[in-house]
C-alpha positions in Angstrom: 42.3 15.3 148.3 41.6 14.6 144.8 39.7 11.7 144.2 40.5 11.9 140.0 43.9 11.8 138.2 46.2 15.2 138.2 46.1 15.5 134.3 42.3 16.6 134.7 43.3 19.8 136.3 45.2 20.3 132.8 43.3 22.6 130.6 46.1 22.7 128.1 46.9 18.6 126.2 50.4 18.0 124.6 52.0 15.4 123.1 54.0 14.0 125.9 51.9 10.4 126.2 53.6 10.0 122.7 57.0 11.7 123.2 57.2 9.1 126.4 55.9 6.3 124.5 58.5 6.6 121.9 61.3 8.0 123.8 63.8 7.3 121.0 61.8 9.5 118.4 61.6 13.3 118.0 58.4 13.3 116.3 55.9 11.9 114.1 58.4 11.7 110.9 60.8 9.9 113.0 58.1 7.3 113.9 56.9 6.8 110.6 60.5 6.4 109.4 61.6 3.7 112.5 58.3 1.8 112.0 58.7 1.8 108.1 62.7 0.8 108.1 62.2 -1.8 111.0 59.3 -3.5 110.0 58.8 -6.0 107.1 56.1 -4.9 105.2 57.1 -0.9 105.3 53.8 0.2 106.9 52.6 3.7 106.4 51.4 6.0 109.3 48.8 8.6 109.4 48.1 10.8 112.2 45.1 13.1 113.1 46.2 16.2 114.8 43.8 18.9 116.2 44.7 22.9 116.4 43.4 26.2 116.7 42.7 28.2 113.4 42.0 31.6 113.3 39.7 32.3 110.8 39.4 35.9 108.8 36.1 37.5 109.3 33.8 36.4 106.3 32.0 39.9 106.6 28.7 38.2 108.2 29.5 37.6 111.7 31.1 41.1 112.5 34.6 42.2 111.9 36.5 39.9 114.4 38.3 37.5 113.1 36.9 33.6 115.0 39.3 30.7 116.2 38.1 27.3 115.0 39.2 24.0 115.9 40.6 22.1 112.9 41.0 18.2 112.5 43.1 16.8 109.6 45.1 13.7 108.9 48.7 13.7 107.7 50.1 10.9 106.1 53.5 9.4 105.8 56.4 11.8 104.6 54.4 14.8 105.6 54.8 13.7 109.1 57.9 15.5 109.2 56.5 18.8 108.3 55.0 18.8 111.7 58.4 19.0 113.6 59.4 17.3 116.9 56.9 16.8 120.1 57.8 20.0 121.4 57.5 22.1 118.3 54.5 20.3 118.3 53.2 21.3 121.5 54.6 25.0 120.8 52.2 25.3 117.9 49.4 23.8 119.6 49.1 20.9 117.2 47.8 17.9 119.3 48.1 14.4 117.6 44.4 12.6 118.6 44.9 9.3 116.4 47.2 7.1 114.7 46.5 5.0 111.7 48.8 2.3 110.6 48.3 0.1 107.5 50.5 -1.3 104.9 50.2 -1.4 100.8 51.7 -5.2 99.4 53.5 -4.3 96.0 52.5 -5.7 93.3 49.0 -6.5 94.5 45.5 -3.8 93.8 44.9 -4.0 97.7 46.6 -3.8 100.9 46.2 -4.2 104.3 43.1 -3.1 106.4 43.5 0.5 107.9 43.7 0.3 111.7 43.2 3.6 113.6 44.3 3.9 117.1 42.7 6.6 119.3 45.2 8.4 121.6 43.6 8.5 125.2 45.8 11.5 126.5 44.3 11.5 129.9 43.2 7.9 130.3 46.2 5.7 129.4 49.7 5.3 130.2 52.4 6.0 128.1 53.5 2.1 128.0 49.9 0.8 127.4 49.6 3.1 124.3 53.4 2.2 123.0 51.9 -1.6 123.3 48.6 -1.1 121.5 50.9 0.3 118.6 53.2 -1.9 118.3 50.6 -4.7 118.6 49.1 -2.9 115.8 52.0 -3.0 113.6 52.4 -6.7 113.8 48.9 -7.2 113.0 49.3 -5.1 110.0 52.8 -6.9 109.3 51.3 -10.3 109.6 48.4 -9.4 107.4 50.3 -7.9 104.7 52.7 -11.1 104.8 49.5 -13.4 104.2 48.5 -11.3 101.2 52.2 -11.4 99.8 52.4 -15.3 100.5 48.9 -15.7 98.5 49.8 -13.7 95.5 53.6 -13.9 95.3 54.7 -17.3 94.4 57.4 -18.0 91.5 57.3 -20.4 88.5 58.5 -22.9 90.5 56.0 -22.9 93.4 53.5 -22.7 90.9 54.9 -26.2 89.2 54.3 -27.6 93.0 51.2 -26.4 93.5 50.1 -27.9 90.1 51.4 -31.0 91.0 49.2 -31.0 93.9 46.1 -30.7 91.2 45.7 -26.7 91.8 45.7 -24.5 88.9 48.3 -21.4 89.1 50.6 -20.5 86.2 52.5 -18.0 88.4 52.5 -15.3 85.7 49.6 -13.4 86.9 50.9 -12.7 90.3 48.3 -14.8 91.7 50.4 -18.0 93.0 50.7 -18.6 96.6 54.0 -18.9 98.1 55.2 -23.0 98.4 57.6 -22.3 101.6 59.6 -25.2 100.8 60.5 -23.9 97.5 64.1 -24.3 96.4 63.9 -21.1 93.8 62.4 -18.6 95.9 63.8 -20.2 99.2 59.7 -19.9 100.1 60.2 -15.8 100.4 58.0 -15.3 96.9 59.0 -12.9 94.2 58.5 -9.1 93.5 55.4 -9.1 90.5 
């Protein structure tokens, strides 16, 4: 009788954890699109992938080509080029981590970047989905703080000046006043 999970018998890892965690997506491109479209801050998504690449002989190690494990990051719209979960599996492409972050329009900086290691053998798909969506929520909350700290309108600036704070409202560094009648407490694009 085995005292370890059956997954450890598999020599070949695949992306089934992700396919099961995100059943309404066909692949990473769909996951990126849904995350971007249905999250207020429109976060970006990157994926770290691994695959075997056949390297041609360099003339020094003999005439035989060799195989080398390649790890690289693929970002946002480029995730579509990887295809579906099944196509990635067929091509030997394994997703080993996801990274989520967001820019904030009108700012020279964005949120922190949050990397999520994918524990193919040590995690259930529901657990990974929860970690992913929690990270997306954290990124959205961080982007909202940055926005609210920097995107107040002229009426917001007047309110803060009347409270004794000095903001001119023109440089994009005016905090949003949540009760502002002009921008309804949402701020403005700068």
